[in-house]
C-alpha positions in Angstrom: -137.9 -43.9 122.1 -141.6 -44.9 122.0 -142.1 -43.1 118.7 -139.0 -44.7 117.1 -140.0 -48.1 118.4 -143.4 -47.7 116.7 -141.8 -46.4 113.5 -139.4 -49.4 113.4 -142.3 -51.8 113.8 -144.2 -50.2 111.0 -141.2 -50.2 108.7 -140.5 -53.8 109.4 -144.1 -54.9 108.8 -144.3 -52.9 105.6 -141.1 -54.5 104.3 -142.3 -58.0 105.2 -145.6 -57.3 103.3 -143.6 -56.1 100.3 -141.5 -59.2 100.0 -144.4 -61.6 100.8 -142.8 -62.8 104.1 -144.1 -63.8 107.4 -144.0 -62.0 110.8 -141.3 -63.5 113.0 -141.0 -63.0 116.7 -137.2 -63.3 116.6 -137.0 -60.7 113.9 -139.1 -58.3 116.0 -137.0 -59.0 119.1 -133.9 -58.3 117.1 -135.2 -55.0 115.7 -136.1 -53.7 119.2 -132.7 -54.6 120.6 -130.8 -53.0 117.7 -132.8 -49.8 118.0 -131.9 -49.7 121.8 -128.3 -50.0 120.9 -128.4 -47.3 118.2 -129.9 -45.0 120.8 -126.9 -45.4 123.0 -126.9 -48.7 124.8 -123.3 -49.8 124.1 -122.7 -52.9 122.2 -125.0 -55.8 121.2 -124.3 -59.3 120.0 -127.3 -60.9 118.2 -127.5 -64.5 117.1 -130.2 -64.7 114.6 -130.6 -68.2 113.1 -131.0 -69.0 109.4 -134.5 -67.9 108.3 -134.9 -65.2 110.9 -134.5 -62.4 108.3 -131.7 -60.7 110.2 -131.0 -58.2 107.4 -134.4 -56.6 107.8 -134.1 -57.1 111.6 -131.3 -54.5 111.7 -132.2 -52.4 108.6 -135.6 -51.4 109.8 -134.3 -49.8 113.1 -131.3 -48.4 111.3 -133.4 -46.5 108.8 -135.9 -45.4 111.5 -133.0 -44.0 113.4 -131.5 -42.2 110.3 -134.9 -40.8 109.4 -135.2 -39.2 112.8 -131.7 -37.7 112.6 -130.7 -36.6 109.0 -127.2 -35.8 110.2 -126.5 -39.3 111.5 -124.6 -42.0 109.6 -124.5 -45.8 110.1 -121.9 -48.2 108.6 -122.8 -51.8 107.8 -119.9 -54.2 107.3 -120.3 -57.6 105.7 -117.9 -60.4 105.1 -119.1 -61.7 101.7 -119.7 -60.1 98.4 -122.9 -62.1 98.1 -124.5 -60.5 101.2 -123.2 -57.0 100.1 -125.0 -57.4 96.8 -128.1 -58.7 98.5 -128.2 -55.7 100.8 -127.6 -53.1 98.1 -129.7 -54.6 95.4 -132.6 -56.0 97.3 -132.9 -55.4 101.1 -131.8 -51.7 101.5 -133.9 -50.5 98.5 -136.9 -52.3 100.0 -136.5 -50.5 103.3 -135.7 -47.2 101.7 -138.9 -47.4 99.7 -140.9 -48.3 102.8 -139.3 -45.3 104.7 -140.2 -43.0 101.8 -143.9 -44.2 101.8 -144.3 -44.2 105.5 -142.3 -41.1 106.6 -141.9 -39.2 103.4 -138.1 -39.3 103.9 -135.5 -40.7 101.5 -132.4 -42.3 103.1 -129.3 -42.1 101.0 -127.0 -45.1 100.9 -123.7 -46.1 99.2 -121.3 -48.9 98.8 -117.7 -48.4 99.8 -114.9 -50.9 99.1 -111.2 -51.0 99.5 -108.9 -49.3 97.0 -107.8 -52.6 95.5 -111.4 -53.2 94.1 -111.1 -50.1 91.9 -109.1 -49.5 88.8 -106.6 -46.7 88.7 -107.4 -44.8 85.5 -104.0 -43.1 85.4 -102.2 -46.5 85.6 -104.5 -48.1 83.1 -103.8 -45.4 80.6 -100.0 -45.1 81.1 -97.7 -46.3 78.5 -95.5 -49.2 79.7 -91.9 -49.0 78.6 -90.2 -51.9 76.9 -88.3 -53.0 80.1 -91.4 -53.2 82.2 -93.4 -54.9 79.4 -90.7 -57.5 79.0 -90.5 -58.0 82.7 -94.1 -59.0 82.9 -94.5 -60.6 79.5 -96.9 -58.0 78.1 -95.2 -57.0 74.9 -98.4 -56.3 73.0 -99.0 -53.2 75.2 -96.2 -51.4 73.5 -95.9 -53.3 70.2 -97.7 -55.6 67.8 -96.0 -58.7 69.1 -98.3 -61.4 70.5 -98.4 -61.8 74.2 -95.7 -64.0 75.7 -97.9 -65.0 78.6 -101.4 -65.6 79.7 -100.8 -62.9 82.3 -99.9 -60.4 79.6 -103.1 -61.2 77.7 -105.1 -60.6 80.9 -103.4 -57.3 81.6 -104.1 -56.0 78.0 -107.8 -57.1 78.3 -108.1 -55.3 81.7 -106.5 -52.1 80.4 -108.8 -52.0 77.5 -111.8 -52.7 79.6 -111.0 -50.0 82.2 -110.7 -47.3 79.5 -114.0 -48.4 77.9 -116.0 -48.6 81.2 -114.9 -45.8 83.4 -118.0 -46.1 85.6 -117.6 -49.8 86.1 -114.0 -49.9 87.2 -114.7 -52.2 90.1 -113.2 -55.7 90.0 -116.3 -57.1 91.7 -118.5 -56.1 88.8 -116.5 -58.1 86.2 -118.3 -61.2 84.9 -115.5 -62.0 82.5 -112.6 -62.1 85.0 -109.2 -62.9 83.5 -107.3 -66.1 84.1 -105.0 -64.3 86.6 -107.3 -61.8 88.2 -105.1 -61.0 91.2 -101.9 -60.7 89.2 -103.4 -58.9 86.3 -105.5 -56.5 88.4 -102.3 -55.3 90.0 -101.3 -53.7 86.7 -104.4 -51.5 86.6 -104.8 -50.6 90.2 -102.5 -49.1 92.9 -102.0 -49.3 96.6 -102.7 -46.4 98.9 -99.0 -45.8 99.0 -98.6 -45.6 95.3 -101.5 -43.3 94.8 -100.5 -39.8 93.6 -103.5 -38.2 95.3 -104.5 -34.8 94.1 -101.4 -34.6 91.9 -102.7 -37.4 89.7 -103.7 -36.3 86.2 -106.8 -38.5 86.5 -107.8 -37.3 90.0 -111.0 -35.6 88.8 -112.2 -38.9 87.4 -110.8 -41.2 90.2 -113.2 -44.0 90.9 -111.9 -44.3 94.5 -112.4 -40.6 95.2 -115.9 -40.7 93.6 -116.9 -43.6 95.8 -115.6 -41.8 98.9 -117.4 -38.6 98.0 -120.7 -40.5 97.5 -120.2 -42.2 100.9 -119.5 -38.9 102.7 -122.8 -37.6 101.4 -124.7 -40.8 102.4 -126.4 -41.7 105.7 -126.0 -45.4 105.3 -122.7 -47.0 104.1 -122.3 -50.6 103.2 -118.7 -51.9 103.3 -116.8 -55.0 104.1 -114.9 -56.4 107.1 -111.5 -55.8 105.3 -112.1 -52.1 104.9 -113.3 -51.9 108.5 -110.0 -53.5 109.6 -108.0 -51.1 107.4 -109.9 -48.2 109.0 -108.9 -49.5 112.4 -105.3 -50.0 111.4 -105.0 -46.5 109.9 -106.6 -44.3 112.5 -110.0 -44.0 110.9 -108.8 -42.8 107.4 -110.7 -45.3 105.3 -114.3 -44.7 106.4 -116.3 -41.5 107.0 -117.1 -40.7 110.6 -120.2 -42.6 111.7 -122.6 -42.8 114.7 -123.0 -46.5 114.8 -121.6 -49.7 113.3 -123.5 -52.9 112.3 -121.4 -55.9 111.6 -123.1 -58.7 109.7 -121.6 -62.2 109.4 -119.7 -61.2 112.5 -118.4 -64.7 113.1 -115.8 -64.0 110.4 -114.6 -60.7 111.7 -111.6 -62.0 113.6 -110.3 -63.9 110.6 -110.9 -60.9 108.3 -109.2 -58.4 110.6 -106.3 -60.8 111.1 -105.9 -61.2 107.3 -105.9 -57.4 106.8 -103.2 -57.0 109.4 -101.0 -59.8 108.0 -98.3 -59.7 105.3 -96.0 -61.9 103.3 -92.5 -61.4 102.0 -91.1 -63.7 99.3 -87.8 -63.7 97.3 -89.9 -63.2 94.2 -91.6 -60.0 95.6 -88.3 -58.5 96.7 -86.6 -59.3 93.4 -89.6 -57.9 91.4 -89.6 -54.7 93.4 -85.8 -54.4 93.2 -85.8 -54.7 89.4 -88.6 -52.0 89.2 -86.4 -49.7 91.3 -83.1 -50.3 89.6 -83.4 -47.4 87.0 -83.6 -44.9 89.9 -80.8 -46.3 92.1 -77.0 -46.1 92.1 -75.3 -49.3 91.0 -74.2 -50.1 94.5 -77.6 -49.6 96.1 -79.5 -51.4 93.3 -77.1 -54.4 93.4 -77.4 -54.7 97.2 -81.2 -54.6 97.0 -81.4 -57.1 94.2 -78.9 -59.5 95.9 -80.8 -59.5 99.2 -83.6 -61.4 97.4 -81.2 -64.3 96.8 -80.0 -64.2 100.5 -83.6 -64.3 101.6 -84.4 -67.3 99.4 -81.4 -69.2 100.7 -82.2 -68.5 104.3 -85.9 -69.5 103.8 -84.8 -72.7 102.1 -82.5 -73.6 105.0 -85.0 -72.8 107.8 -87.5 -75.2 109.1 -91.1 -74.4 108.1 -92.9 -73.0 111.1 -92.6 -70.1 113.6 -89.4 -68.0 113.7 -88.5 -66.9 117.3 -84.6 -66.9 117.3 -83.3 -63.4 116.5 -79.9 -64.9 115.8 -81.1 -67.3 113.1 -80.1 -66.9 109.5 -83.6 -66.3 108.4 -84.0 -63.4 111.0 -80.7 -62.0 109.7 -82.1 -62.1 106.1 -85.1 -60.1 107.2 -82.8 -57.4 108.6 -80.7 -57.5 105.4 -83.8 -56.9 103.2 -84.9 -54.1 105.6 -81.6 -52.3 105.4 -81.3 -52.7 101.6 -84.9 -51.4 101.1 -84.3 -48.5 103.4 -81.3 -47.5 101.3 -83.3 -47.8 98.2 -86.1 -45.6 99.6 -83.6 -42.9 100.3 -82.1 -43.3 96.8 -85.4 -43.0 95.0 -86.8 -40.1 97.0 -90.4 -39.1 97.4 -91.0 -36.5 94.6 -94.2 -37.2 92.5 -93.2 -35.5 89.3 -91.9 -38.7 87.9 -94.8 -41.1 88.3 -92.9 -44.3 87.6 -90.2 -43.3 90.0 -92.6 -42.3 92.8 -94.6 -45.6 92.5 -91.4 -47.7 92.4 -90.4 -45.9 95.6 -93.8 -46.7 97.1 -93.4 -50.4 96.3 -90.0 -50.4 97.9 -91.5 -48.7 101.0 -94.0 -51.5 101.4 -91.2 -54.1 101.2 -89.3 -52.0 103.8 -92.3 -52.0 106.2 -92.9 -55.7 106.0 -89.2 -56.6 106.3 -88.8 -54.2 109.3 -91.7 -55.8 111.1 -90.4 -59.3 110.4 -87.0 -58.4 111.7 -88.4 -57.1 115.0 -89.8 -60.6 115.9 -92.1 -58.7 118.3 -93.9 -60.6 121.0 -97.2 -59.1 119.6 -96.6 -60.7 116.2 -96.3 -64.3 114.9 -93.6 -64.7 112.2 -93.2 -68.0 110.4 -91.8 -69.7 107.3 -94.4 -71.3 105.0 -94.2 -73.6 102.0 -96.2 -72.6 98.9 -97.5 -75.0 96.2 -95.6 -72.8 93.7 -92.6 -70.5 93.9 -91.1 -72.1 97.1 -91.1 -70.6 100.5 -92.1 -67.2 101.9 -92.0 -65.4 105.3 -95.4 -64.5 106.9 -96.3 -62.2 109.7 -99.7 -61.8 111.5 -100.8 -60.3 114.8 -100.9 -62.7 117.7 -104.1 -61.2 118.8 -106.6 -58.7 117.2 -108.8 -58.2 120.3 -106.9 -55.1 121.4 -107.0 -53.5 118.0 -110.7 -54.1 117.6 -111.5 -52.9 121.1 -109.4 -49.8 120.8 -110.1 -48.7 117.3 -113.5 -50.1 116.6 -115.7 -50.8 119.6 -114.4 -48.0 121.8 -115.3 -45.5 119.1 -119.0 -46.1 118.5 -122.0 -48.2 119.4 -121.9 -51.5 117.6 -124.2 -54.3 116.7 -122.7 -57.7 115.8 -124.9 -60.3 114.3 -124.7 -63.7 112.6 -126.4 -67.1 112.6 -123.5 -68.5 114.6 -122.1 -66.3 117.4 -122.7 -68.7 120.3 -119.9 -71.2 120.4 -120.1 -74.0 123.0 -123.5 -72.6 124.0 -122.6 -69.0 124.8 -121.2 -65.8 123.4 -118.1 -65.6 125.6 -115.6 -67.3 123.3 -116.3 -65.2 120.3 -116.6 -62.0 122.4 -113.2 -62.6 123.9 -111.6 -63.0 120.5 -113.3 -59.8 119.3 -112.1 -57.8 122.3 -115.6 -57.1 123.5 -115.8 -56.7 127.3 -119.0 -54.7 128.0 -121.8 -56.0 125.8 -125.3 -57.3 125.8 -126.2 -60.5 124.0 -129.4 -62.1 122.7 -130.2 -65.2 120.8 -133.5 -64.6 118.9 -133.6 -68.2 117.8 -134.7 -69.5 114.4 -138.1 -70.2 112.8 -136.9 -73.8 112.1 -137.7 -76.7 114.4 -134.4 -78.5 114.2 -135.6 -81.3 116.5 -138.2 -82.4 113.9 -136.6 -81.2 110.7 -133.1 -82.7 111.1 -131.2 -85.6 112.6 -127.5 -85.6 113.6 -125.9 -89.0 113.2 -122.5 -89.3 115.0 -120.5 -92.4 113.9 -119.3 -93.5 117.4 -118.1 -96.9 116.1 -115.6 -95.5 113.6 -111.9 -95.1 114.4 -110.8 -91.7 115.4 -109.1 -89.7 112.5 -105.4 -89.9 112.2 -102.7 -87.7 110.5 -102.4 -90.3 107.8 -105.6 -89.2 106.1 -109.1 -90.5 105.7 -109.3 -94.2 106.6 -111.0 -97.1 104.8 -113.8 -97.6 107.3 -114.7 -93.9 107.0 -114.7 -94.1 103.2 -117.0 -97.2 103.4 -119.4 -95.3 105.7 -119.5 -92.4 103.3 -120.3 -94.7 100.4 -123.1 -96.4 102.4 -124.7 -93.0 103.4 -124.5 -91.7 99.8 -126.1 -94.9 98.5 -128.9 -94.6 101.0 -129.5 -90.9 100.0 -129.4 -91.6 96.3 -127.2 -88.5 95.9 -128.5 -85.3 97.5 -125.3 -85.1 99.5 -123.0 -82.3 100.5 -119.7 -83.7 101.7 -117.6 -81.3 103.9 -114.1 -82.4 104.4 -111.2 -81.2 106.5 -108.7 -81.4 103.5 -108.8 -81.5 99.7 -106.9 -84.8 99.8 -109.7 -86.4 101.9 -112.4 -84.9 99.6 -110.7 -86.3 96.5 -110.2 -89.7 98.2 -113.9 -89.9 99.1 -115.0 -88.9 95.6 -112.8 -91.6 94.0 -114.1 -94.3 96.4 -117.8 -93.4 96.0 -117.4 -93.3 92.2 -116.1 -96.8 92.2 -118.3 -98.3 95.0 -121.7 -96.6 94.5 -123.1 -97.7 91.1 -124.6 -94.9 89.1 -123.4 -92.2 91.6 -122.5 -88.8 90.2 -119.9 -87.2 92.5 -118.6 -83.7 91.9 -115.5 -82.7 93.7 -114.1 -79.3 94.4 -111.2 -78.8 91.9 -112.9 -80.7 89.1 -114.2 -77.3 87.7 -114.9 -73.8 88.8 -116.8 -73.9 92.1 -119.6 -71.8 90.6 -120.2 -74.5 87.9 -120.0 -77.3 90.4 -122.6 -75.6 92.6 -124.8 -75.0 89.6 -124.8 -78.7 88.7 -125.4 -79.6 92.4 -128.4 -77.4 92.6 -129.8 -78.6 89.3 -129.9 -82.3 90.0 -131.0 -84.0 93.2 -129.1 -87.2 92.5 -125.7 -85.4 92.5 -123.2 -85.2 95.4 -120.8 -82.3 95.9 -117.6 -82.9 98.0 -115.3 -80.1 99.0 -113.5 -78.1 101.7 -113.7 -74.8 103.5 -115.5 -72.7 100.9 -118.4 -75.2 101.0 -118.6 -75.1 104.8 -119.7 -71.5 104.8 -120.3 -70.4 101.3 -123.2 -72.5 99.9 -126.9 -72.2 100.3 -128.9 -75.0 98.7 -132.4 -75.5 100.1 -134.8 -78.3 99.2 -134.2 -81.9 98.0 -130.8 -81.2 96.5 -129.1 -81.2 99.9 -130.8 -83.7 102.3 -127.6 -85.3 103.7 -124.5 -83.4 104.9 -121.5 -85.5 105.7 -118.7 -84.1 107.9 -115.6 -86.4 107.8 -113.9 -85.0 110.9 -114.0 -82.3 113.5 -112.5 -79.2 111.7 -109.8 -78.3 114.2 -107.1 -76.0 112.8 -104.1 -77.8 111.3 -101.8 -78.8 114.2 -98.8 -77.3 112.3 -100.5 -73.9 111.8 -98.0 -71.5 113.4 -100.5 -68.7 114.1 -103.0 -71.0 115.8 -100.2 -72.7 117.8 -99.0 -69.3 119.0 -102.4 -68.2 120.0 -103.0 -71.4 122.0 -99.7 -71.0 123.7 -100.4 -67.4 124.5 -103.7 -68.2 126.1 -102.2 -71.1 128.1 -99.4 -68.8 129.4 -102.0 -66.3 130.6 -103.7 -69.1 132.6 -106.4 -70.0 130.2 -107.2 -73.2 128.2 -105.5 -72.6 124.9 -107.0 -75.7 123.3 -110.6 -74.8 124.2 -110.3 -71.0 123.6 -108.6 -71.3 120.2 -108.7 -74.8 118.6 -112.1 -75.9 120.0 -113.7 -72.5 119.3 -112.4 -72.6 115.7 -113.8 -76.1 115.3 -117.1 -75.2 116.9 -117.7 -72.3 114.6 -117.0 -74.4 111.5 -119.3 -77.2 112.8 -122.0 -74.6 113.4 -121.6 -73.3 109.9 -121.2 -76.7 108.2 -124.1 -78.4 109.8 -126.2 -75.3 109.2 -126.0 -76.1 105.4 -128.8 -78.7 105.9 -131.9 -76.8 107.0 -132.4 -73.6 104.9 -136.2 -73.4 104.8 -139.2 -74.4 106.9 -139.8 -77.3 104.5 -136.3 -78.8 104.5 -135.7 -82.2 106.1 -132.4 -84.1 106.3 -129.5 -85.7 108.2 -126.1 -84.4 109.2 -123.6 -87.3 109.5 -120.5 -86.5 111.6 -118.0 -89.4 111.0 -115.7 -88.4 113.9 -116.4 -90.4 117.1 -114.7 -87.7 119.2 -117.8 -85.6 119.0 -119.3 -88.0 121.6 -116.3 -89.7 123.2 -114.0 -86.7 123.9 -114.5 -84.4 126.8 -114.7 -81.4 124.5 -117.5 -83.1 122.5 -120.4 -81.5 124.4 -118.9 -78.1 123.9 -118.8 -78.7 120.1 -122.3 -80.2 120.0 -123.7 -77.2 121.7 -122.3 -75.1 118.8 -124.4 -77.0 116.3 -128.2 -76.7 115.6 -130.3 -78.6 118.1 -130.9 -81.7 115.9 -132.3 -84.9 117.3 -129.1 -87.0 117.8 -128.3 -90.7 117.3 -125.2 -92.8 117.1 -127.0 -95.8 115.6 -126.2 -96.3 111.9 -129.4 -98.3 111.1 -131.5 -95.4 112.5 -129.7 -92.9 110.4 -129.9 -95.0 107.2 -133.7 -95.5 107.8 -134.2 -91.8 108.3 -132.2 -90.9 105.1 -134.3 -93.4 103.1 -137.5 -92.1 104.6 -136.6 -88.5 103.9 -135.4 -89.0 100.4 -137.8 -91.7 99.3 -140.5 -89.5 97.9 -138.0 -87.1 96.2 -138.2 -86.8 92.4 -135.1 -87.7 90.4 -134.4 -84.3 89.0 -135.0 -80.7 90.1 -135.0 -79.1 86.7 
């Protein structure tokens, strides 16, 4: 232990020197606790504030541990592609090089993603018959006709690209993504169920198998939360065996696992799969399968949007009808792999069967609901009521684990998030942040404004936003609870604040809006959820963060409603454990956009008086950085003017 502790410290210091960083007490604390966990001390939750350098804080002890045991393997799971790239392109190579110099040992590492991220070479090379081409509007695949749809053009482009770049058949590596990446990518990739396995003609070249082989030969594997969830759902089949697990961005783990365990069933999906299966079915079976799509659509249209609980309802009956029709179709198609199109059509029918069967059960452990979509009408959705048991039984009971994030403490402690993760026996530590939030930032809470209503953002709130934006001269990130509110605030400020340049999510690609926001300090960027967590803009560009309302989950969200009800029935406080915890996490993430470096200064303005007037307000405030707080508008305006007064007009 003493030798590994010394090695960890030396590795950490060498990496800090290499990147030109500073020694941080919190980072050293974190490294010591992570090492103790890797050596067998159960589970650890580490809150490491922005600027701590948490990646090196867990990588240094991880590589020291792997260097001491060449047969060991550690998995790191992240939520975002950005962090995954940072780890594999920058952080891990730095620590690997330091380990080689210090210990003379090279640690192997690999990236492992879900199957949907890789192209299927066999599918991309397959000829598509006229019926399938016409079905999806991709005539030019089999003829010289022009494409009849944008989707068809995207499919053709992807097929050509896959065949040209066999080593780069990873969706995440594409810079020239097609207009319909999700839909088009489905025509050059396959699900696990559709995969032919070793019988595939392209098996020896398979990108998925290559990535898995590399991972099996590596000591350190970097993956994502979704694949971690899939591994849990499928009895450890997605990841190689490993000695320890490190989960970065762990505040997102519950949402990612929930998403991986969820499914949707729409009339369009059933109809599309049925048409794909028709050539292999009897007329009676094929017609029944095709017609059940219409029955499902009619039942969904008649049902009230929201949770489905009545097993005698028409919509529940339609789930059972789809289940029975899909089961008959699966039997009719068979499971032989000699005919690839037939086999993969059967796999697609099997997936519909599984979803419909689970919907029809209306199990107490699931939440089933009808949802409206902006396009294509209604669909049925299913999600687990709770993922704590799954994570505890299939993830945390299997291996020592480290969970880390800048925001794990909600309401001042780790208990809320730990409960949702299914963690019972764990150690926790908050290693703090190098930032002095009390002197670097101010939290202004608009106690005098009216409380938000369901009707949307109110005029007094819009006027307050305009006043704050005017005082800041731009430099504002506006975080809104809905797209409608963001757009209303953008329109109001454009008309009421002379010379203001307001960018609003939806005006252009988010990457382009972010680029403009970073480039000019007199620009404002307004948006919704992706900005609450997904933007990192240090310096003068972002010196005012406006939050229009406490980000509680929508009151009509069936999954959140069901989870609150379940907690309440068990004797807990459903509102605090579900809705307030959700809001606290987003407030922590959103207000954390303000201070990103030691030199940053600014104001977070929360325009929801409930943050100080409601009983749950103190719980939510404890989730946010420890800013100096005021409810006085004049004080906030004066601070904004003082902070932004010496800023230059443009950053480029």
